N, C-alpha and C positions, 0 to 999 in steps of 0.2 A: 412378431412384427416389431419393426423399429419405427417409432412415430416422432415426427418433428413438424415444424410449422413453416419453414421456408425451403424452397427448392434447392438452394445452395447447400444446406445441411443434408438434404437427402442425397445429393450427388456425392458429397464428401463421405457420407456413411457407406454408400455403395463402393466407393473407391477404397476406403480403409478396410472394409470387409474382404474385398478381393485381394488386398495386399496380405492380410494375415490368414485368410481362409479361402484360397483360390477356388476350391471345389464346391463352395457353398452355392446352393440353388437359390438365387436371389431374383425376386421380382420387384417391380416399382409400381406404386399406385399413386399417381399425382397428375392432376389436370395440367399443372404448370409444366411438367415434363412430358406430357402427352403419352403417358403409359398408364394402363389400367390392369395390371397383372393381379390375379387373385389365387392362382393355383400353386404357386411356388411355396416351398417350405419356409422360406424367409421372405417377408414382404417389407420393403422400406416405403413408408407411406406418409403423405402430407395429411395433417389432421383435418384441414378444410375439405379435402376430397374424401378421406376415409369416413368422416362423420356422416356423410350422406349415403353410405352403403354398408351399414352395420350388418345387414343380413346377407351380404354377398361374399363374405370371407370364410365362412365356416368357423371352426373353433381354433383358438390360439392357446398354447400352453403358457407363453411368455410374451409380454409386451414391454419393450424398453422405450421409455419416453426420454428423448434428448431435450436438453434445456427444461428440465422438469419443474423449475421454479415458475413456469408459466401455467402449471395446473392451478386453477383458482382454489382458494381456501374453502370456499363454499359456493352454493348456487348451482346453476344448470348450464354452465359453459360447455363448449364443444368437447373438451378433454374429459370432464366429469361424466357427461352423458354418454360419450363413446365408450369409456371404460366400464361404465355401469352396464351398458347393453352387451358388451363383449363378455362380461362376467355372467350375465344371464345365460349366454350360450355355454359357458364353461365355468361353473362355480369354483373350480380349482385353479383358475387363471392367476398367475403371479404378475405383478407389475414392478418393474425396476425403474427408478428415475436417475438420470445422470445430469449433473449440473455443477458449475463452478461457483454458483451463487445460491447456496442452500438456505436463503432467508428472505423474508419480506420486511420492508421498513415498518409496516404497521402491525404485523402479527408475529414477527420473529421467525424461528426456524420453520421450514416447510415440512420437516419430518417430525411427527408427533403420533402418539398412540392411536388417536381417533381419525387420523388423516389417511388418505389413499396410500401415501408413503409413510410407513409407521416404524421403520427400523433402519438404522444406518448399518449396512453390511460391509462397506469399505469406504475409507476416506483417506486422502493424502493432501497435505497443505502445499501452498506455493513455496514456502521456505524449503521443505524437503525436496520438492521437484527441482528447485534451483540448485540445491546442494548436490543432487544426484545427476545434474547436467541435462535434465529434460526440458528446462525452460531457459529463456534468454534473460540475462540480468537487465534491470531497468535503472535509469538515473533520471533525475527530474530537475526542472527549472520552472519558476513562476514568472508571470508577466511583470515587466517594469512598472506598468500602470495598474495599481491595485483597484480591484472591483469591489464595490460595497454592495453585497447581496443581502444585507440585513433587512431591507424593505420588501424582499420577495415573500410572497405567501405560498403556502403548500396546499395542494389539493390532491387527494388520493396518493399521497406519498411522494409527490414531485412538485417542484416549483411551477407556478402557473406560466404556461408558454408565452402568453402575450406580455407578461411582466418581464420575463427573461429576454425576450426579443427587444423590448423597449430599452432595457439596460445595456445589452451587448451590441445592438445593431445601430450604432451611431457612426457617422462618417469618420470622426477623429479616432475613435477606438478601433474600428475595423482597419483603418490605414496603419495605425501604430502596431496593432497585433500582426498584421501581414508583414510589416517591416521586420518585426522580431522573428517571426516564423522563418522568413527567408534567411535572416542572419544566422540564427541558431542551427538551421537545417542545411547550412552550406555544404557540409561534408556528408549529409545523409542521402540515401538513395531512394527511399520509398516513404512518403509522408502522408499519413491519413489524418484529416481534419474533421472534427465533429462540431457542427454548428447547431444553432437553436431553432432556426426556421428556414424555409426555402429562400425567402428574401435575403436573410442574413447570409446564407450560403452563396447566393448569386453575387452579392456584394464582395464577399471574400474571394470568390473565384475571379471576379473582374480585376481585383488588386493583384492576386497571385499571377494572373496571366500577363501582367505587365512585365513580370520577371521571367516567367516560364510559360511559353505558349502551349505546351503540352498538357497543362493542368486541366483536370476534368472534374465533373460533379455528377453524383447519382442521387436521385430522390425516389420516393415511393412510387411516383407515377412515371418514372423513366421507362420507356418501352423496353420489354425484356431483351430484345435483340441488341439494342444499344447498350443496355446495362451489362450484358454478358461480354460484349466486345470491349467495353471500357475496363471491366474488371480483369479480363485476360491481359490487356495491354499493361495494366498496372502491375500485375503479378509477374509479367515478363520484363519489367524494368523499363518499359517504353514511356510510362507516365510517372513523374516524380511526385506530384501533388494531387491527391484525390480528396475532394470535398464531399461531405454527405450530411444528411439530416436523418438520423434514426434508422437507417437501413443497413448499416454495416457494423452494428454493435454485437449482435448475437451470432456467434459461430462463424463469422466471416474468416476464412482461412487464407491468409496471404503471408507466408513465413518471412518474406523479404521486408516487411514493414520494420523500419528501424527508427521511426519517429512518430509518436502519437500526440496530436494537438487537441487538448480539451478547450475548445473555444466557446465554452458554455458552462455555467454552474449547474449542478444537479443535486437534488436532495436525496436521491436514491443511491444507496450503497451498491445495489446490484448493477445499475447503469454505469456507475463509476468504475466498477470492476470490469464490466464488459468492454467499456471503451479502452481502458488501460490494457486489458488482456489481449487486445489485437497485436500488441508488441511482444508478447511472451514467446511466440513461435521461434524455433531455432532455424537458422539459415547460415550456410557457409560463408556468406559475404558480410555478416555483421557480428560484432563482438558484444554489443549491447543495444538497448533501445532507449532513446531519449523521450521523456514525457514532458511536454510543454503545457503547463496548467495556467490558463487565463481566467479560470472561474473559481479559484480558491478551493478546489475539490480535495486536494491532498490534505490541506489543513482541516477541512470540514470532516472528512471521513477517516483520516489516519492512513497508516501504511497499508498498501493493497494486499499484503499477506496476513494482515490481522485487523480487518475492517471492524469498526465498532458499530453495532447495530442499534444501540439505545437511541431513543428520540433525541433529536438535535437540541430541543429546548432544554434538555438536562445538562448540556455541556456548558461549563462556565468559562472555558478558555479554549483558544485554538490549539490544534494538535501539532503545530509546527510554525516556523517563521521563515521568511525569505531573506536571503542575503541581499542587501541593497546594492552591492557592487556587481555580483555576477548572476544574481537571481536564482541561485541554487536553493532548493528547499531543504532545510536542515532541521535537526531536532530542536524543540523549544529551548532546551537548556544549553545548547551549544554556545560556547564563548568565542569560537573561532570557526569560520567557514572552512571546511576541509578541502574545498576546491581552489579558492583564490586567497585564502588566508586572512580575509577581512575579520577584524575584531569587533565583537558585539559588546558595546558598552551602553548600559542603561542611561537614558536621558536625564533621569533624576535619581539621586541617591535615595534609597529607601529610608524611612524614618527610623527603623530599627536595624541593627546589624544583622546581616543575612547569614544564616548557617547553611552553607552548601553541604548537602548530604542529608539534612533533615527537613529544611523548609524550602528548598529550591524547587523551582518549577520543574516538573518531571521532563526527562529527555524522552519524548514519546515518538517522534515521527520523522520519517523521510519517506520516499515512495515505497521502500522496503524496510521492514523492521530488521533489527539485528545488525545494521550497518555500524561499524566501529570507527570512531574518530579519536585518535591519540594526538594530543596537543601539548607541547612543552611551553611553560611559562617561566619567565624570570621572576624570582621572588624578591620583593622589596623589603619585607619585614615578616617576622613570625611572632605570634602572641600565644601564650599558654594560659589556660584557665580551667578551674574545676567546673564541671557541667553536671547538673542534675536534671534528669528526665522530667518533663512536664507531668504533673499529676501523679508523680511517683509516690509509693507508699513510704512512710517514715522508715529510715534505715535501709532503703534500697541502695544498691551499689551505684556509686558515682563514676564518672569517666573524666579523663583529661581531654579537653578540646584543644586542638592545635590548629590555629588559623593562619594560613599562608596568604599574606596580603600581596596582591599582584599590582594594584594601583589604587587610587583613591576610592574607586567605586567597585572594585572587583576583588573577591577573595575566594579561596577554597579551604574547606576544613575537613579534618578527620578526627576520629575519637579513638583513644586507646583505653583499655579497661583493666587497670590494676586491681580493682576491687571485685571483679567478677570471678566466677569459678569455672570449672570444666574446660571445654575446648576454647571458649573465649579467653580464658586466662592463659592458656598455652599459646594462643596467637599473640597475646600481649607480650609474653616472655620472649617470643621470637623477635617481635618488633623491637623491643627495648634493647636486646642484645645486639641487634643489627645497628641501631641508630646511636646507642650509647655503649660501645664496647669497653669493657673494663669497669663499668660503673655498676654498683650494687643495684638490685631491683628495688624500686620504691615500695613502701608498705601500703600506701593508699594513693588516691588521686591528688590529695593535697601535697603529699611527699613528692609525687611525680612532677607536679608544677614547680615545687621548690628546687628540685634537682635540675630540671630543665632550665629554669631561670638562672641558676648558678653556673650554667655552662656545660652540663652533662650532655645536652643535645646541641649540636652545632647546626646553625641555619643552613639549609640547602640553598645553593645559588639558583637552582631551577627545580621545578616539579613537572611531572608528566601526568596529564589528566585524561582519562578515558571516558568517552560518552558513547553509549550504545543505544541506538534508536529502538524504542519499545521497552527499555528499562527505565526505572524511575529516576535514579540519581547518578551523577558523574562520580567517578572513583579515581583517587590518586594512586597511580600504579608505579611511579618511578621518581627518584630523587637524584640530583646531581650536586655534589659537594665540591668545595675547594680542592685543589690538586692533591693535598696530602691525604684526603679521604676518598679518592676516586675508586680505589680497589676494594671497597667493602664487599663481603660475600653476599650471595643472593639469600633471600629470606628462607628458602628451603634448605640451605646449607647450615643454618644456625641451629645448633643442638638445644634441646630443652634443658 
């Protein structure tokens, strides 16, 4: 048996099984699909229908639960009762759970030794699927109008709906958001919009229809025939904007979606993933999917391929920042927007000099982790100093800190290690021979500072800094010198 909770997923399961296993003997048991098959070797069933007929199926050897994160952790819900009764029929029954969100906000992973699902037999991450070409790349932008969700309260792992509606469903905010959606989605073909309430969705739909009369909305109480007709038109490209409230998050399969709009904040990492995940499907007419975040969700939960599940109260800082010029969501530590080139300069200088590489805010987030941004900066000045690690033991090796000043408020630093041993020392030797060709190696950090100050190291005119979303610190990866030093060998070509 393949078990799920909405008829769209049942239909998709039948379709996919027929694709990969055409000769499979498939039956369907679902009141919503008006089929009540029980004798086939494979039954695709809706939990609401199957739950009422546990004695009518006979024995199953295997039950596969789609969207398995919906199995409750404890209690007597439909899934747990149904599986328990089916195991009474066949004590050797095996249960497999499939899900893209294998965790709950309140209790962590759904797979644990004492749970119905107790062992991970296969897993693959978003990053691997993107690299292998099975998922569509995402890019992201945030709203020009920042939303303050700090006053929202959480109940059962999610923001209270009435509070979210009060925050998001105001005339000015809806009008501004719809204007941005229309502008950003000008070149997009299939836009799905997630709202926080039916009233909110109706207001959004009214604004969108002023621009596109084909825009439609679906809700939980939309008549099944109307809903099916709207979804088919959307998948066929006859509807560009599709507004919904909580009905197209789990398993809705429309590969042509090339823009996902989060017009609501959510405290649930699972819901965040499910909404964004609507844009992951591959389609020949799209090269990427644009995620428009109006609820601060990317900054709240982090990259969608490495969502952090720890309680939000434990977070001391946002996981990203928004470019004020083009609204791209970029890593926290990015100094330059990789889309429009906007430079991020702090409004106030820090009271102490900032050591980029040790004390910098981590470069944590974009909609996907691992995104690389290489930025070249002109260097105004360079300063050398001996650096001792905080709380280091007496006699511990020191380093030479090299600080490249970009402007009055911004600098990047690197550390070279003449006093260390092993591989670290070998890296230092390579670095020194590249940057100070013909100069003797310094004996220690103090000697390195003296040689550098005396001219052994020439200031670069430019440095290139790499920021990788999901990694802690930016890294200096390139140097540009005056013309007479342009042809320095690469670091790997320098002998020890």
